[in-house]
C-alpha positions, 0 to 999 in steps of 0.5 A: 503570488501571495499576498495578505493571506490571498493567493493570486492565480489568475489575472481576468479582464476585471483584475487579479483573482485569487483564493482567500487563504482560509477558504483554500482547504476547501478542496479544489479541481483544475480540469482539462484536455490534454496540453491545455496547461494543467501542469503550469496551473498546478505549478503556479498554484504550488508555488503561491502555497509555498510562498505562504508557508504551505507545504505541498505533495504533488505527483510528476507524472512526465518530470516536469514539476522538477523545474520548481526547485530553479530559478526561472526567467524572462521569456516573451511569453511572460513579458507578453502577459505582463504588458496585458496585465500592466505589470513592470518585469523589472519588478518580477522576482523569479525564484526556485522553491525548497523541493523534496523528491520522492520515488517509491522504487527509490531510483529519483528521490527518497523512498516512500514505503509502509508496511502491509498492515498499515495499507490494511486489507481493503486498500490491499485488496484493491491493489491486487485486484481481489474479489469479494470472497477473497478480500474476505479471507485477506481480513480475516488474515490480517486479523488473525494476525494482529490477535496473535500478534504477528506483526505484517511488515513486508510481502514475504510477512503476508505470504507466509502468514496466508500459508500459515492460516491455511494450513491451520484452517480448522482451528480458526474456522469456528472463530473466523469462519471458514478459510478456503484453500483455493482462496488463499492460492489466488491471493497468493498468485496476486501477491506473486503478480504485485512483487513483479510490479516492484510492490515488493519496494513499497512494503517494508520498514522504515516506514514513511512519516507523514510529518515529513511532508509538513515542513518548511525552510526559509519561510517557504513551504516544502514542495515534495514531489513524487517521481510519477513517471514509472509508478504510472505504469502500474495505475492501481499501484499509483492511485492505491499509494496515494489514497494510502498516502492521504488516508494516512495524513487523515488518520494522523493529523489532529482536528484543528478547524478553520485556519487562516491557511491550510496546513498542507495542501494535497494535489492528486493528479490523474484523479480519475484513477482513484475511482476506477474499478472501486468498490462502493465501500471504498468510494464512500471511505474515500468521499468520508476522508476528503470531506472530513479532512479539511478539519485538519487543515488538509486541502485536497485539489484533484487534477483530471481532463473532466469534472465527470471523471469525480464522483458527484459526492466528491465533485461536490467537495471541490469549491475551488475551480480552474476548468481549462479548454475541453474539446467536443469531437463526440457526443460523449465530449459534448455531454462533458462539456455541458456537466463541467459548464454546470458545475460553475455559477453562471456568468450573465456575461458569457455562455460557460459551455461556449467558452470551455470550448474557446479557451487557449492554452493557459486560459482558464475558466475560474471560481473560487469561494468567497468570505461565506464559503459560496462559489463567486461567479465564473470568470474568464481568465489567464493563469499566472506564469511561474516564477520558477522554472518551466520544465524538468531538471537534469539529473545532476541537479535532482541527485544534488537536491537528493544528497542535501535534502534534511531527511538524506539517509533516513529511508534509503537503508531497509530495516528487516525486523522481526516479525510475522515471518520469523515469528511463524518460521521460529514456531515451526522450527521449534514445532519440528524439534519437538516432533523430532524428540517425540519420533526419537523417543518413540523409536527408543521406546520401541526399539527397547520394547523390541529388545525386551521381546527379543530377551523374553523369546531367548529366555523362552527358548532356553527354558524350553530346551532345558525342560525337554532335556530332563524329561528325555533323561527321565524317560531314558533312565525309566526305559532302561529301568523296565527294560533291565527289570523285564529282562531280569524277570524273564531269566528268571521264568526261563530258570525255572522252567529248566529246573522243572524239566 
């Protein structure tokens, strides 16, 4: 419930508990074991922000949050709560809220996609679980693509770009460093695995415009709900996608300083996935974004089972906290309960650690920031009930909302413009054409040389044959002449001898 720049989300024995509008962008945490009411708390918070005209983004793991689009109704549970708080049920105004559904796979909502180059080498390396060397090769490939003005839009662009870089490794070695064919092959295999997981649907154009998340309808902030039931089966893709979205919001939103209300609130469910198997460099980047994004009017609320799921540096940024019950069956669980209790400002009226174990469904320990930005004393409270429907809606209802959405048709059809793939293929075709022409010229030249040599041989044989004929004639003539001369001389000698006798 929103009133006088205050966001009422819970009720304690002392009265209503609210988040101050100007402190709502100081981030928050909703924690608790499975089945303790975290999803309903998220729904109540989202409704309250929407009433204040603040759009929200949230991931829907089981489809339950889709009910926020429909009008809720009175139930025995709500009647009981109203009686506890002295509220008149006849004054309740149940309502649905403006909703837009999104889906990375484009099945249950508007597609959300980005380009390879916008995702960046660091996030993509995490998504593909690359080692340090492979990450370096991928970063180098991005740099070469940028320097040579080869846009990396979808996965086929990156595949061919990696092949292009590998085949021209010697050309780039002195400028960019050594490029290992084995590392390129490993990256290619990771890309294939990512494609089989549905990652190819996430990369392409038109790329998602984050300003489509920052809209209102009828004075209500739009609830942007990501269908994550299928996406959750690929934890790396899920967490990397949300990390990209948060980074995109951070980089595009202008600095605005403190405001009476946030421009947008981002709910990160299953937050522990964000930090699992994450390099220190990437964790540092997340910390930087979380720390600085509030100056851009963005509030980030993490939802997880235990505060210990978040790094201390991130947890320290979460000033608004709702802690549902935790279970302590093992020494590790007991340590988590103790750690969670220590994150609150103590209340002398009770032991925080014990209260965490005794909380019922829908109950929580609550501490929000006061006007000076300091954490208030922790209080045991009951979360307000949603005014919209609790639970999933039908497929027909979802389809109708998608069809009547303001952005219907904007992202449904993909665009395959000329990018790195087409340009490299064109370069190769031109190179092959030039090579073929050169080969044809060389072949023609060789054929011409062969013909010239053949003509020269024929000419030589002809000249040799002609010379031999003349010599034969001369010799024959000479022999005939000498023979006649000798015969004549012999005849004369015989005649002279006869006369003497």
